[in-house]
Each structure stands twice: as C-alpha cells, then as structure tokens.
C-alpha positions as CSV (number, residue, x, y, z in Angstrom):
1,M,51.3,67.3,207.1
2,P,50.3,64.3,206.1
3,D,46.8,64.3,203.9
4,E,43.5,63.2,205.6
5,V,42.0,59.7,204.5
6,L,38.7,59.3,205.1
7,P,38.0,55.9,206.6
8,L,36.4,53.3,204.4
9,R,33.6,52.8,205.9
10,E,32.8,56.6,205.7
11,L,33.7,56.4,201.6
12,E,31.2,53.5,201.5
13,L,28.6,55.2,203.2
14,L,29.0,58.4,200.6
15,D,29.4,56.0,198.1
16,E,25.9,54.3,198.9
17,D,24.2,58.0,199.5
18,A,25.4,58.8,196.0
19,R,23.9,56.0,194.7
20,R,20.9,56.8,196.4
21,Q,20.3,59.8,195.3
22,L,20.7,59.0,191.7
23,R,18.0,56.2,191.9
24,D,15.6,58.6,193.2
25,R,16.6,61.3,190.6
26,R,16.1,58.6,187.7
27,A,12.9,57.4,189.1
28,F,11.6,61.4,189.5
29,W,12.5,61.4,185.5
30,W,11.2,58.3,184.4
31,R,7.7,59.2,186.6
32,T,7.3,62.5,185.2
33,G,8.2,61.6,181.4
34,A,7.6,57.9,180.5
35,S,3.8,58.8,179.9
36,T,4.8,61.9,178.0
37,R,6.8,60.1,175.2
38,S,4.7,58.7,172.0
39,K,4.7,54.7,171.5
40,T,5.3,54.9,168.1
41,C,7.3,56.8,165.6
42,D,5.7,59.8,163.6
43,A,7.6,59.6,160.3
44,D,7.1,55.6,160.1
45,G,4.4,54.1,162.6
46,T,7.2,51.8,164.4
47,P,6.5,51.3,167.7
48,L,9.0,52.0,170.6
49,L,10.0,51.8,173.6
50,W,11.4,54.5,175.8
51,A,14.6,54.2,178.5
52,L,17.3,56.9,180.0
53,T,20.6,57.5,179.2
54,E,23.0,56.4,181.7
55,E,24.5,59.4,182.2
56,P,24.3,60.4,186.2
57,H,24.0,64.5,185.4
58,R,22.4,64.7,182.5
59,A,20.0,62.0,181.6
60,V,17.9,61.9,178.1
61,W,15.1,60.1,176.8
62,M,16.2,57.6,174.1
63,P,13.7,55.7,171.2
64,L,14.2,52.3,170.7
65,D,12.6,49.8,168.6
66,A,10.5,48.0,170.9
67,T,11.3,44.7,169.7
68,P,14.7,43.2,170.8
69,V,17.0,41.4,168.4
70,P,20.5,39.9,169.2
71,D,22.9,42.3,167.9
72,G,21.4,45.3,169.4
73,S,23.8,47.7,170.7
74,V,21.9,48.5,173.9
75,G,20.8,46.5,176.9
76,I,17.9,47.9,179.4
77,Y,18.4,47.4,183.7
78,R,16.3,48.5,186.0
79,D,17.4,51.3,188.3
80,G,14.3,51.6,190.9
81,G,11.3,52.2,188.2
82,A,13.6,53.7,185.7
83,R,14.1,51.6,182.4
84,I,18.1,52.7,182.1
85,A,19.4,52.3,178.6
86,Q,23.5,51.1,178.4
87,V,25.1,51.5,175.0
88,N,27.4,48.6,174.0
89,P,26.3,47.2,177.3
90,P,28.9,44.0,178.7
91,S,28.1,40.6,177.3
92,D,26.6,39.3,181.3
93,L,24.4,42.5,181.3
94,P,20.8,40.2,181.9
95,G,18.1,40.6,179.1
96,G,17.9,41.3,175.6
97,R,19.0,43.7,173.4
98,W,17.6,46.7,171.7
99,Q,18.4,48.7,168.5
100,P,18.4,52.5,168.9
101,H,15.2,53.5,166.8
102,F,17.6,56.4,164.7
103,A,19.0,53.6,163.6
104,T,16.1,51.9,161.5
105,C,14.1,55.4,161.6
106,T,13.0,56.2,157.8
107,D,13.7,59.6,158.8
108,P,15.9,60.1,161.9
109,D,17.2,63.7,160.8
110,R,13.7,64.7,161.6
111,Y,14.0,64.5,164.9
112,R,17.5,64.8,166.2
113,R,19.2,67.5,167.8
114,P,22.1,69.7,166.7
115,R,24.8,68.5,169.2
116,T,26.1,71.7,171.4
C-alpha cells in the first residue's frame, strides 16, 4: 500500500498555520517580557537593546549593545510585534547589525547561566 501524500495546498495551509502560531507565541513573549528587561547593563552601564532568539519552541532573551556596528554578528527583524535576533544573518537581511552584549561587557560571567 503506497504512502498517502497530502496535497500541496493542504501542506501550505499547515505551514501557514505553524508560522502564525509561532508569530503569536513570539508576540506573547515579547508583550510579557520586553518591559521587564533592564535598559542598561548593571555591570558597566552600557545601554541595552533586547531581542528574542529565533528558536521556535524556546526563545531566549538576548541582550545586545544598543548601538549598531557594521561588523556585528546579530541581525534583527520584526515578526509581528516581536524583535527577533538572528545570529550570523545572511548578507541580504535588511537593517543594521548589532553585537551581543556578552562580547563587550566588562563582567559577562555575572549574568551567564550554566549550560545544561
């Protein structure tokens, strides 16, 4: 018995629904967490810009230096209302580039969590 294959239109609808759910989840994380993040680093007083990482099921808040730099390793795009950080973005991603604050912080180990 051959495997049943979903028609292309049904696959596209499933994909659209998954993208919509992800966008809604990110928007919820953004609304509930953006205002609670510190605007400056407690260690060195540097202004911070916060973004969510791209992980679809477990996004993490990423602190970035607030000033864009030409050789930064993080690009930012908007997904709904959420600011999403893309590490090592393709060169055609519009917008500026930012540096993760851990790379420039005077005391980064103060805030790092142990890897699990």
